[in-house]
Structure formats: structure tokens, C-alpha cells
C-alpha positions, 0 to 999 in steps of 0.5 A, a space after each residue: 482507544 487507548 490502545 490505538 492511540 498509543 500503538 498508532 503514535 508508535 508507528 508514526 514515530 518509527 516512519 517519521 524517524 525512518 523518512 528523516 534518516 532516510 532509511 533504507 527501503 529494504 530493511 524490516 522497518 520499510 518493508 512494514 511501511 511499504 507492505 501492499 504498496 504494489 499490490 499482491 504478490 503475484 502483481 508486484 513487480 518491485 523486488 527488495 534488491 531494486 530498492 538499491 539497485 543502478 538503473 538502467 543506462 539512460 542511452 539504452 535502446 529499450 526497444 533494441 535490447 529487447 530484441 537483442 534478449 529476444 534473439 538470444 532465447 530463441 537461439 538457445 532454444 533452436 527447436 522452438 522457433 524456426 529463425 529470427 524472420 518466422 518470429 516476425 512474421 508469423 504467429 510460431 506458437 512460441 510463448 514465454 511467461 514474461 521478459 525484463 531487463 535490469 541491472 545486476 553486477 553493473 551490468 544491464 541484463 534481460 530476463 526470460 521466464 518461459 516454462 518455468 524456466 528462467 535464463 538470463 542474457 546480456 542485454 547488448 551482447 546477448 551472451 548468456 549470463 546468470 539468472 537472477 531469480 525474483 525475490 519478492 517483497 514479502 508481506 503479512 506473515 512473511 514479513 522480517 520481524 520489526 518493532 514497527 510491524 510488531 505494533 502494527 499486528 497490535 494496532 490491528 488486533 492481529 497476529 497469527 492470522 486475520 481473524 478475529 482481528 478484522 472484526 475487532 477493527 469495525 467494532 472499534 471503527 464503529 465505537 469511535 464514530 459514536 464518540 465522534 458524533 455524540 461528541 460533536 452534537 453536545 459541543 454545538 449544543 452548548 455552544 448555541 445556548 452559550 451564544 444565545 447568553 452572549 458568551 459566543 467564544 469557542 473554547 471556553 473552561 466552565 464545568 472544570 479546567 478537565 472537562 474544558 481541556 477535554 472539549 477544547 481539544 476534542 473539537 480541534 482533533 474533531 477533524 484528524 480523527 474524523 479522517 482516521 475514523 473513516 479510513 481505518 474503519 474502511 479497511 476494517 469492513 473490507 478486509 472483515 468482508 475479504 475474511 468471511 467471504 474470501 480467501 484471506 487477505 494473502 491470497 487475495 489475487 491468484 492470476 491465471 498462467 497466461 503468457 506471451 507469443 514471442 511474436 508479439 513481444 516487440 510490437 508490444 514492447 515498443 507500445 509500452 516504452 512510447 507509453 511510458 515516455 510520454 506519460 513519464 519523460 523525466 523519469 529514470 528507469 530501473 526495471 522494465 517487464 513486459 508479462 501477461 497478468 489475467 487477461 491483460 498484456 502488460 508492461 511495467 516499469 520501475 523507477 528510482 524513486 525514493 521508494 521506487 515508483 511501479 507504473 504499470 500499463 496496458 500493452 496492447 492500447 498503451 493506457 495506464 493500468 492500475 491495481 484494479 482493472 476488469 481484466 484481472 483475477 478476482 480478488 477479494 476486497 469489494 472495490 478491488 485491491 486499488 482501493 484498498 491499498 489507497 485507503 490503508 496508505 492514506 490512513 498510515 500517511 504514506 501516501 502524501 509523506 510528512 504532512 499526512 504523517 504529521 497529521 496521523 500523529 496529532 491524531 494520535 496524540 489526541 486520541 490519547 488525550 482525550 482517551 485518558 481526559 475523558 476517563 478522569 472527567 467520568 471518574 470526577 462526574 461519577 464520584 460527586 453522583 455517589 457521593 449524593 447517593 446516585 452510584 450507577 457506573 452508567 447513567 443518561 441524566 
């Protein structure tokens, strides 16, 4: 419990300092904080460069820009598609892996990945420009070193691999639940007995100062600790499931190699852009990408939030999509990637910002205090029993 409390306090202190100083999410500490937030590497569209990238111009016609880039790509590969009219009227067999819009060096560009080859074009003029290969957000052992990431690996009992650390997470979760439940049962039994003797106070110091402090702090901190125990144990159980019956957390999502028909791109793009404008009318967009993931054709938008939001839409229906959908490739998490990531960022406090981070900090401080005060109470009781000839380290009565 001391191990968890101290490493958790360290991480939460770093996170609060990063938020207070508006530390860039693209530095090692920031990358550690948002690890997994946008899904597994095969799913995430947000790149490291997007944290500081310019947004697309507000007056940019996204539909028109997609058409310009697609037409420029056709012109660069005349053997693949006969004409623009053919693309608009029939399934020509021409395919692309994905197409996107973003700003590079103050210029909105469109990039097309087709057949493993990345090409880029000016989104307004259609002229070829230098392509920028995606620099994906690293995860796991690929994250750059930082004090926060080191504390995180210590907190999770693992370093070079997930196992056996994820199993320790489950064991520690069970121990913490045992302490919480038995402690609350003992407290309310004592409270009930005191009320029968007309001493209804919720807090009292009878039995010694340390016992009184331990009891008082524990009942106040119980709500925070129950929340932390629930989310932490859940993460440990899902990670253990992934390690035992899957191929590990790092390779949890492995998409097939789906492509998009060039003929369907304009209609799909229009559907996604309309859905995004309806769902997020005030959003300032940095990136728009159209792709296929598993059996779903998707539109993905990245806004200029801090950190950026990534919104995913089913390009066929226009409905919002999460990190877990029936059409996606199989994952190693029993309830899917979305639930696992939500639990992770609930546990860390990243999901709701400062309020949950402060709650987590209080939980960590409480855990350290209760561990130390519990040791003091135990040693005091053991010493008194030893002097009376009962020196066993563990006892029931």
C-alpha cells in the first residue's frame, strides 16, 4: 500500500504541475499522461506533431479540398482511373488506403496513402508537395523516458514486460478491497455500539491517538479509496486477461488491410463532414482523415483542444463511433478497448481534469497515512500483547 501510495502521489503531483504550467502534451511527460487515450497505435489518428499544428482554415471547403486532392492523385496515376467522370459514375477498381487534410508549413495539404505509397498535394491547387509520414504517438516501451513514466511502471509493478506485474495489480486490488471492507465493517460496528451508549459522534479518539486518527482518516478517505480500488482492480483484471488469453496489450488491435474505393470517397467525406458539423458545430479542426478500419469505413477528425479530441464517425451512416465497435478487429480486452481506456483515465484522473486529479492525490496521501498509522497501531498492540506473554505476530482475538 505504501508502494502504491508513494508512486501514485508522485505521478499525480507531476500531472498537476503539467496542467498548471500548460506543459505541452508532446513532451515525454505529456505523452506518458495521454498514453492510450486515442486507442491503440493502429487506431489513433492523432500524431505527435498535431499537438502544436495549425488548424485547418475556418473557411476551407473540406469537401472541395478532398475533391481537389483526389483529382490530383488521379492525375498523378492516369493508368489507375480513366477520368474524373469515371470516378464519379462507376466503381473503377481504384483504391486508396486513406486520404486526409492537415496543415503543414502554414499550407493546407492533402495526403493520400495508396498501395503503401504516401503522396501529398496542395489542398487548394492540387500541386504535389512533400509528404509527411505520420509520426504516431508512442505507447508502452516505445514511450520516451520520463520521471512520470518510470513512476508509472513502478506503480504497475512492471518494467520490461506486462507480466508478472499485471498479476500483482490484481492481488494488490484484492488486498485493498479486503482492507476497505473489513475496516468499514469494524468501524460501523463500533459506531453502532457507541450509539447504544449515547455517544453518537462519527469521530472519536478512544483507544489512543494513533487509533483515533487512523479511524477518522479512514472513514473520510473510504470514498476516494473505493473509487481507486475499483478502477485499479478492473484494469488489473483486464490486463491479466489480455496477458493470459491474448497476445499482450501492445498488440491488442491488429486491423486487416482494408481500402476505400476512390469512387466512394467524395460521398463518404460529405457524410462525415455533415455529421461532424452537426455534432461539434464550434470545433476548430486540425485533421480530417477518411479511412477503413476493420469492416467500418470511417471519418476521423482531430480538433485543437488541449489535448486534442479525436472524433470518429461511421462514414456510411454518419453515426459516432467509439474505440470499440462490432466491425473492428478483435481485441484482447474482454469489454473492448473503449472500456479499458476509460477505466485507465478514470483511475489516473485524466478524464475529468483537476477535480479527479485532486481526489486521486487525496486518495494517495490517505493511503500512505493509513499504511503508516496502521503499522504504528499494529506494533503498539503487538508490543502490549508481547509483554503479557502473547507474542504471536498474527492473532484473531
